[in-house]
C-alpha positions in Angstrom: 0.0 0.0 0.0 1.3 3.4 -0.9 0.6 6.2 1.5 1.3 9.9 1.1 1.6 11.8 4.4 1.6 15.6 4.5 2.4 17.7 7.6 2.8 21.4 8.3 6.3 20.9 9.9 8.4 18.2 11.7 8.8 20.1 15.0 8.9 18.4 18.4 5.3 18.0 19.3 2.6 15.5 20.0 1.1 15.3 16.6 4.6 15.0 14.9 5.6 12.2 17.4 2.4 10.3 16.7 2.9 10.4 13.0 6.6 9.3 13.2 5.8 6.5 15.6 3.2 5.3 13.1 5.7 5.6 10.1 8.3 3.6 12.1 5.7 0.9 12.8 4.5 0.7 9.2 8.0 0.4 7.8 9.3 -2.3 10.0 10.5 -5.5 8.3 7.6 -7.7 7.1 5.3 -4.7 6.5 4.3 -3.8 2.9 3.9 -0.1 3.0 5.5 2.6 0.9 5.5 6.0 2.7 6.0 9.3 0.9 6.3 12.1 3.6 6.0 15.7 2.6 6.6 18.6 5.1 5.5 22.2 4.3 8.6 23.7 6.1 12.2 22.7 6.3 12.0 22.5 10.1 12.9 19.0 11.1 13.6 18.6 14.9 13.4 14.7 14.8 16.8 13.9 13.3 16.0 10.2 12.9 13.5 11.1 10.1 16.4 10.9 7.7 17.2 7.3 8.7 13.7 6.1 8.1 13.0 4.0 4.9 10.7 6.5 3.3 10.7 9.1 0.7 11.0 12.6 2.4 10.3 15.9 0.5 10.3 19.5 1.7 7.8 21.9 0.1 8.4 25.3 1.5 5.7 27.8 1.3 6.9 31.2 0.0 4.0 32.9 1.6 0.9 32.0 3.7 -1.1 31.7 0.5 1.4 30.1 -1.7 -0.7 28.5 -4.4 2.3 26.8 -6.0 2.1 24.2 -3.1 -1.1 23.0 -4.7 0.4 22.1 -8.0 3.6 20.6 -6.3 1.3 18.3 -4.3 -0.8 17.5 -7.4 2.4 16.5 -9.2 3.5 14.2 -6.3 0.0 12.5 -6.3 0.1 12.0 -10.0 3.5 10.5 -9.8 3.4 8.4 -6.7 -0.3 7.4 -7.2 -1.0 6.9 -3.4 -3.7 4.5 -2.2 -4.2 6.8 0.8 -3.6 10.5 1.3 -3.2 11.4 5.0 -3.0 15.0 6.2 -1.4 15.6 9.6 -1.9 19.4 9.9 -4.4 22.2 9.3 -2.6 23.9 6.3 -1.7 20.5 5.0 -5.5 19.8 5.0 -6.3 23.0 3.3 -3.9 22.5 0.4 -4.9 18.8 0.0 -8.5 19.8 -0.2 -7.8 22.2 -2.9 -5.7 19.6 -4.7 -8.8 17.4 -4.5 -10.6 19.8 -6.7 -8.3 18.7 -9.5 -7.6 15.0 -8.5 -10.8 14.0 -6.8 -8.9 11.4 -4.8 -11.5 10.6 -2.2 -9.0 8.6 -0.1 -8.2 11.8 1.7 -7.9 11.2 5.5 -7.8 14.4 7.6 -6.0 14.4 11.0 -6.2 18.0 11.6 -7.6 17.6 15.1 -5.0 17.1 17.8 -6.6 18.9 20.8 -10.0 19.0 22.5 -10.7 22.7 22.9 -14.3 24.0 22.6 -13.5 26.4 19.7 -15.9 28.6 17.7 -16.1 29.6 14.1 -13.7 32.5 14.8 -10.9 30.1 15.6 -8.6 29.3 12.7 -8.1 25.6 13.5 -11.8 25.1 14.0 -12.6 26.9 10.8 -10.0 25.0 8.7 -11.4 21.7 10.0 -14.9 22.8 9.0 -13.7 24.0 5.6 -11.8 20.8 4.7 -14.5 18.4 6.1 -16.4 18.1 2.8 -13.3 16.9 1.0 -12.3 14.4 3.7 -13.2 10.8 3.5 -12.5 10.6 7.3 -11.7 13.1 10.0 -9.4 11.6 12.7 -8.9 12.8 16.2 -6.9 11.2 19.0 -9.7 11.7 21.5 -13.5 11.4 21.7 -13.5 14.9 23.3 -11.8 16.3 20.1 -14.4 14.9 17.8 -17.2 16.3 20.0 -15.8 19.7 20.5 -14.9 20.1 16.8 -18.5 18.9 16.0 -17.3 16.4 13.4 -20.2 14.7 11.5 -20.7 11.3 12.9 -20.4 9.5 9.6 -16.8 10.9 9.1 -15.6 10.8 12.8 -12.9 8.3 13.8 -11.0 8.2 17.1 -7.6 6.6 17.2 -5.8 6.9 20.5 -2.1 7.6 20.5 0.1 4.6 21.0 3.5 4.4 22.7 6.3 2.1 21.9 7.2 0.4 25.1 10.6 -0.7 23.8 11.7 2.9 24.3 11.9 2.2 28.0 14.4 -0.5 27.8 18.2 -0.3 27.9 18.2 3.1 29.7 20.9 5.1 31.3 21.2 3.7 34.9 19.1 5.6 37.4 22.0 6.5 39.7 23.8 8.1 36.8 20.8 10.2 36.0 20.5 11.3 39.6 24.1 12.6 39.6 23.8 14.1 36.2 20.7 16.1 37.0 20.9 16.6 40.8 24.7 16.5 41.2 24.2 13.8 44.0 22.1 10.7 44.8 18.5 11.4 45.0 18.0 10.2 48.6 14.5 10.7 49.9 13.6 13.5 47.4 10.2 13.2 45.7 10.4 14.4 42.2 7.6 15.7 40.1 8.2 16.3 36.4 6.3 18.1 33.7 7.2 17.6 30.0 5.7 20.3 27.7 6.5 23.4 25.8 6.5 26.7 27.6 3.7 28.1 25.6 0.1 29.4 26.2 -1.2 25.8 25.6 0.5 24.7 28.8 -0.4 26.3 32.2 3.1 26.5 33.8 1.9 29.5 35.9 -0.4 27.4 38.0 2.2 24.5 38.3 5.0 27.0 39.4 2.6 28.5 42.1 2.1 24.9 43.3 5.8 24.0 43.0 7.0 27.1 45.0 4.4 26.6 47.7 5.2 23.0 48.2 9.0 23.4 48.1 8.9 26.2 50.7 7.4 24.0 53.3 8.8 20.6 52.2 12.4 20.2 51.3 11.8 16.7 49.9 9.9 18.3 47.0 11.7 18.7 43.8 10.4 19.6 40.3 11.8 19.0 36.8 10.4 21.2 34.1 11.3 19.8 30.7 10.9 21.7 27.6 11.5 25.0 25.8 9.4 27.9 24.6 8.6 31.7 24.5 7.3 31.7 28.0 10.2 29.9 29.8 12.1 33.0 31.0 9.0 34.6 32.4 8.1 31.4 34.3 11.7 31.0 35.6 11.4 34.5 37.0 8.6 33.4 39.2 10.9 31.0 41.1 12.6 32.3 44.2 16.4 32.2 43.9 16.8 29.8 46.8 14.7 27.2 45.0 16.2 27.6 41.5 18.5 24.6 40.7 18.1 23.3 44.2 14.5 22.1 44.1 13.1 23.5 41.0 15.0 22.7 37.8 14.5 23.9 34.2 16.0 21.1 32.1 15.2 22.5 28.6 14.5 20.2 25.7 15.8 16.7 26.2 16.3 13.6 24.2 16.5 11.3 27.2 13.0 11.7 28.7 12.7 7.8 29.3 16.0 7.8 31.3 14.9 10.9 33.3 11.6 9.4 34.2 13.3 6.5 36.1 14.1 8.9 38.9 10.7 10.8 38.9 8.1 10.0 41.3 5.0 11.6 39.7 4.3 12.9 36.2 2.5 16.3 35.8 0.6 17.9 33.0 -1.1 21.2 33.8 -2.8 22.6 30.8 -6.1 24.4 29.6 -7.0 21.4 27.5 -5.5 18.3 25.7 -6.3 15.6 23.3 -4.4 12.5 24.3 -1.0 13.6 25.7 2.1 11.8 24.7 3.8 13.2 28.0 1.1 11.6 30.1 1.5 8.2 28.2 5.3 8.4 28.8 4.7 8.9 32.6 2.3 5.9 32.7 4.6 3.8 30.5 7.3 4.5 33.1 5.1 3.2 35.9 4.5 6.7 37.4 1.3 8.1 38.9 -0.1 11.2 37.1 -1.5 14.5 38.3 -3.2 16.2 35.4 -5.8 18.9 34.5 -9.4 17.6 34.3 -10.0 18.7 30.6 -10.5 17.2 27.2 -9.1 13.8 26.3 -7.0 13.5 29.5 -10.1 12.1 31.1 -10.1 9.3 28.6 -6.4 8.4 29.5 -6.1 9.0 33.2 -8.5 7.2 35.6 -9.0 9.6 38.5 -8.1 7.8 41.8 -6.7 4.8 40.0 -3.8 5.8 37.8 -3.5 9.3 39.3 -5.5 12.4 40.1 -7.3 14.9 37.9 -7.3 18.5 39.2 -9.4 21.5 38.3 -8.2 24.5 36.3 -6.1 27.1 38.0 -6.2 25.2 41.3 -2.6 25.1 42.5 -3.9 24.1 45.9 -5.3 20.8 44.5 -1.8 20.1 42.9 -0.1 20.7 46.2 -2.6 18.5 48.0 -2.2 15.5 45.6 1.6 15.8 45.5 1.7 15.9 49.3 -0.6 12.9 49.4 1.5 10.8 47.1 4.7 11.9 49.0 3.3 10.6 52.3 1.9 7.4 50.8 4.5 5.7 48.6 2.5 2.5 48.4 -0.4 4.4 46.9 1.9 6.1 44.4 3.5 2.8 43.4 0.0 1.2 43.0 -1.3 4.0 40.8 1.9 3.9 38.7 1.5 0.1 38.1 -2.2 0.6 37.3 -1.1 3.2 34.7 1.5 0.9 33.1 -1.2 -1.9 32.8 -3.6 0.6 31.2 -1.0 1.6 28.6 -0.2 -2.0 27.8 -3.8 -2.9 27.4 -5.2 0.2 25.5 -2.4 2.5 24.3 0.4 0.4 23.1 1.8 1.4 19.6 0.7 -1.9 18.1 -2.9 -1.1 18.9 -2.6 2.4 17.3 -1.0 1.0 14.2 -3.7 -1.7 14.0 -6.3 1.1 14.0 -4.6 3.1 11.3 -4.3 0.1 9.1 -8.0 -0.7 9.5 -8.8 2.8 8.4 -6.4 2.7 5.5 -7.9 -0.6 4.3 -11.4 0.6 4.7 -11.0 4.0 3.1 -8.1 3.4 0.7 -8.5 4.2 -3.0 -9.9 0.9 -3.9 -12.8 1.5 -1.5 -13.2 5.2 -2.1 -16.5 6.7 -2.9 -17.1 10.1 -4.5 -16.7 13.0 -2.1 -19.7 15.4 -2.1 -20.3 19.1 -1.0 -17.1 20.5 -2.7 -16.4 24.1 -2.4 -14.3 26.4 -4.7 -10.6 26.9 -3.9 -11.1 30.6 -3.0 -13.4 29.4 -0.1 -10.3 27.9 1.7 -8.0 30.9 1.3 -10.1 32.9 3.7 -8.8 30.7 6.6 -5.1 30.8 5.9 -4.3 34.3 7.4 
């Protein structure tokens, strides 16, 4: 089967990681898939992409409304003759929808939805999803909450949960080495909470920092690793008292050794306005760690409150402190929740299960099973959403 995948960029993000995990699974020995991957920017933050057995092409947009992209994609489709066209980004979906005006390839699978916000028609992502829906054979999301909040028509809606490759958590750097590398000394009785996520508006580091500072000031055992980069990192760092910075609260930047770091972590945190299915949370659970996360969006489909961790309300730093303190004082509870989370990952969120679901969709909606797409709109209709 020949699959054309188009994505806006290959930066370090949940959507990009999900796509590449699928590509790796589809191109393993014994699989019969030919992958042609197109990125609409030359930003590639996952270096291993170049080692994958796929065709990779960069089509850089000269402007936000670069119509030449349409004809370049059309040429690729004509030459490659894909059985499935799979878009992984909002602009990718816009361009492929316009290409469909000329090719009428109704095997177009649209994976624009990667969150679960309750948007309205004035939001760019929501609008693009609506505009490209008529050309899409299927609209995929990684959570039921995402499908619901984007109001996807039921006959086109498909939910495929993220999957995680558990082999990533083998053959890691020894825990004692990670302790010395990150803390400068053995961990001792420190209780470490970690949050992996970009320092951008889509993550609520403000609330987390309030909780971290409060807990650290009255409990010297508390330690926090904040892992990621972004435009808000410096402003967040300025909220940390000097005596806590690099003694109890650590900003670790972007890392390629998350799996090794999580060995010495006691609880994984994700405090955000809303999520689809978070790769960070899945990594915490795959490492056997309990989770404290915001009670919004698809997180409620991943974390079982009181069983694999705790869900907290928006902007409630006090609840984060309370749950961290509870786990710190009850190591047996923390261990049990972590093991429950690991078993949940193995049963429902393993990479093999995600791959199987995508293959089912490809087989069902591939070119040989395609039916004509209705409700087409003129190309000019889409350009209104690209500003």
